[in-house]
C-alpha positions in Angstrom: 106.2 108.9 89.3 105.7 112.5 90.2 102.1 112.4 90.4 102.1 109.6 92.8 104.6 111.4 94.8 102.4 114.4 95.0 99.0 112.7 95.4 98.8 112.7 99.4 99.4 116.7 99.3 96.8 117.0 96.5 94.2 114.9 98.5 94.9 116.8 101.5 94.5 120.2 99.7 91.3 119.2 98.1 89.7 117.8 101.4 90.6 121.1 103.0 89.6 123.6 100.3 86.2 121.7 99.7 85.6 120.7 103.5 85.2 117.2 102.4 84.9 114.0 104.7 86.5 111.2 102.8 86.1 107.4 102.9 88.4 104.7 101.8 89.3 105.0 98.2 87.8 102.5 95.6 91.0 101.1 94.6 89.6 98.1 92.7 87.7 100.2 90.2 90.3 103.0 89.2 93.5 102.5 87.3 94.2 106.0 86.2 93.1 108.0 89.0 92.5 108.1 92.8 88.9 108.0 93.6 87.1 107.9 97.0 83.7 108.5 98.4 83.2 111.9 100.0 80.7 113.9 102.2 80.5 117.9 101.5 80.0 120.3 104.4 76.1 120.4 103.8 75.9 116.8 104.0 75.7 115.9 100.2 77.3 112.6 99.4 79.9 113.0 96.5 83.0 111.6 95.1 86.5 113.0 95.1 88.5 112.1 92.2 92.1 113.0 91.1 93.2 111.9 87.7 96.6 110.9 86.6 97.6 113.5 83.7 97.3 111.6 80.4 96.7 112.9 76.9 93.5 111.2 76.4 91.7 112.5 79.7 93.1 115.9 79.4 89.7 117.7 79.0 87.5 115.5 81.1 86.7 118.6 83.4 85.9 120.8 80.2 83.7 117.9 79.0 81.7 117.4 82.1 81.0 121.2 82.3 79.7 121.0 78.7 77.5 118.1 79.3 76.4 119.7 82.6 74.8 116.7 84.3 72.9 115.7 81.1 74.0 112.1 80.6 76.9 112.3 82.7 77.5 112.8 86.6 77.4 116.5 87.6 80.6 118.3 88.3 80.3 120.0 91.7 84.0 121.3 92.2 87.0 121.1 90.0 90.8 122.2 89.8 92.2 121.6 86.5 95.8 122.0 87.8 95.4 119.2 90.1 93.3 117.3 87.9 90.8 117.1 90.7 87.0 116.8 90.7 84.1 116.7 93.2 81.6 114.6 91.5 78.0 113.8 92.0 77.7 110.2 93.7 75.8 107.7 91.8 73.5 105.6 94.0 73.2 102.8 94.1 76.1 103.0 91.6 75.8 99.6 90.4 77.7 99.1 87.0 75.7 98.6 83.5 77.9 95.4 83.2 75.4 93.6 85.4 72.9 93.7 82.5 73.3 91.5 79.5 75.2 92.9 76.4 72.1 93.4 74.3 70.4 95.5 77.1 73.4 97.3 77.7 73.6 98.1 73.9 70.4 99.9 74.2 71.5 102.1 77.3 74.6 103.1 75.7 73.2 104.0 72.4 70.5 106.2 74.3 73.4 107.8 76.3 75.7 108.4 73.2 73.1 110.2 71.4 72.5 112.6 74.3 76.4 113.1 74.5 76.5 114.0 70.8 76.5 117.8 70.6 78.3 120.2 68.8 80.5 122.3 71.1 80.5 126.3 70.9 83.0 128.2 69.0 86.1 128.7 70.7 85.7 125.4 72.6 89.0 123.8 74.2 88.4 120.3 72.7 90.8 118.7 70.4 90.0 116.8 67.1 89.8 113.0 67.3 92.4 112.9 64.7 95.1 114.2 67.4 94.5 111.2 69.6 94.8 108.8 66.4 98.0 110.5 65.5 99.4 109.9 69.0 98.2 106.3 68.7 99.9 105.8 65.2 103.2 107.3 66.5 103.3 105.0 69.4 102.6 101.8 67.1 105.1 103.0 64.6 107.6 103.0 67.4 107.1 99.3 67.9 107.5 98.3 64.5 110.0 95.5 65.3 107.5 93.7 67.3 104.9 93.5 64.8 103.8 90.0 63.9 101.7 90.9 60.8 103.1 94.2 59.2 100.7 94.1 56.3 97.8 94.1 58.5 99.1 97.0 60.8 100.0 99.2 57.8 96.4 98.6 56.7 95.1 99.7 60.0 97.2 102.9 60.2 96.1 103.7 56.6 92.5 103.3 57.7 92.9 105.8 60.7 94.4 108.2 57.9 91.3 107.8 55.9 88.7 108.1 58.6 90.5 110.9 60.6 89.6 114.2 58.3 87.2 116.5 60.2 83.8 117.0 59.1 81.0 119.4 59.4 79.0 116.8 61.1 81.6 116.0 63.8 80.4 116.4 67.5 81.7 115.9 70.9 82.6 112.4 71.6 83.0 110.4 74.9 85.5 108.1 73.2 85.7 105.7 76.2 82.1 104.9 76.8 81.6 101.3 77.7 79.4 99.4 80.2 81.9 99.8 83.0 81.7 103.5 82.6 77.8 103.8 83.2 76.4 103.6 86.6 72.8 103.3 87.8 71.8 106.5 89.7 68.7 108.2 91.3 68.8 111.3 89.4 68.6 109.3 86.1 68.4 105.7 85.4 72.1 105.6 84.2 75.0 108.2 84.3 78.2 108.4 82.4 81.5 108.7 84.3 85.1 109.1 83.1 84.4 110.7 79.6 87.5 111.4 77.4 86.2 114.2 75.1 87.3 114.8 71.6 85.5 116.3 68.6 85.0 113.6 65.6 83.0 111.0 64.1 79.9 109.6 65.8 80.8 106.3 64.3 84.0 106.1 66.3 82.2 106.3 69.6 80.6 103.0 68.8 84.0 101.1 69.1 84.7 101.1 73.0 81.5 99.3 73.9 81.7 96.7 71.0 85.4 96.0 72.1 84.1 95.2 75.5 81.7 92.8 74.2 84.3 90.1 73.4 82.3 87.0 73.1 79.7 88.4 70.4 82.3 90.0 68.7 84.2 86.8 68.4 81.1 84.8 67.5 79.4 87.2 65.0 81.5 90.5 64.6 79.6 92.0 61.6 76.2 91.2 63.2 77.2 92.7 66.4 78.5 95.7 64.8 75.4 96.0 62.7 73.0 96.0 65.6 74.7 98.4 67.6 75.4 100.7 64.6 71.6 100.6 64.0 70.8 101.8 67.7 73.1 104.6 67.2 71.6 105.6 63.6 75.3 105.7 62.2 76.6 103.9 59.3 77.6 100.3 59.7 80.5 100.3 57.3 82.2 103.4 59.1 81.8 101.5 62.5 83.4 98.4 60.9 86.2 100.4 59.4 86.9 102.0 63.0 86.9 98.6 64.6 89.2 97.2 62.0 91.5 100.1 62.4 91.6 99.9 66.1 92.1 96.2 66.1 94.9 96.3 63.6 96.8 99.3 64.6 96.0 100.5 68.0 99.0 100.7 70.5 99.5 97.6 72.6 102.0 96.0 74.8 102.2 92.6 72.8 101.8 92.1 69.3 100.4 88.7 68.7 98.0 86.9 66.3 95.4 86.7 69.0 95.5 90.7 69.4 94.6 90.8 65.6 91.7 88.5 65.7 88.9 91.0 65.3 91.0 92.9 62.5 91.3 89.6 60.6 87.6 88.9 60.9 86.7 92.5 59.8 89.3 92.7 56.9 
């Protein structure tokens, strides 16, 4: 992959330009980026992140600038061409995953409500419908591997029904779950790795819910209802988004197990 081949040169360029001392990369925690602890020239402890270019994270830098360190880590330096960022380091940096799901619900709901703001005129952010259209195209390209065509088609139709823009749309995180929330000193918890799109608040409930696998398997409607209420969004819209994603989101394998949540919410 071209990005991997160019990565050592990009790291070296960032290190020299921003005068960083780098530690060993955190390879256990990054799947689509290169991330390492850094110390700036003035002694500030930071993080250097170089993201692998992909559609969903295209405007991460713009999103961090927009949120400006409110519910998110602060962006200290950036190069959009290299997908490179120097970020505020969260310390102690422990993950929200260490808390029980019910406590994480409250933290994530509070953070999402802070993130949900209307971007200004002329903003660069894409509508959520663009990401969903890309997903639908990927899913349709694997039609021959579907194990439940009726369910997948129902999910695709639900994506279409939920996608139209609304005057109530806000900037979404789209990928906020407990693994993307770290304990910090400046604030109790800060968000990392946002993938901003403009769209329906109810959509932003889904990523956290998909990471609450035990509760979703045991009591899907009650789990959705609790989190929707914390967010003050419509329970039925969250249920519909969860159904659409679990029925029709692209995946490597189409099996009955991969449709378990969709079948429970149908």
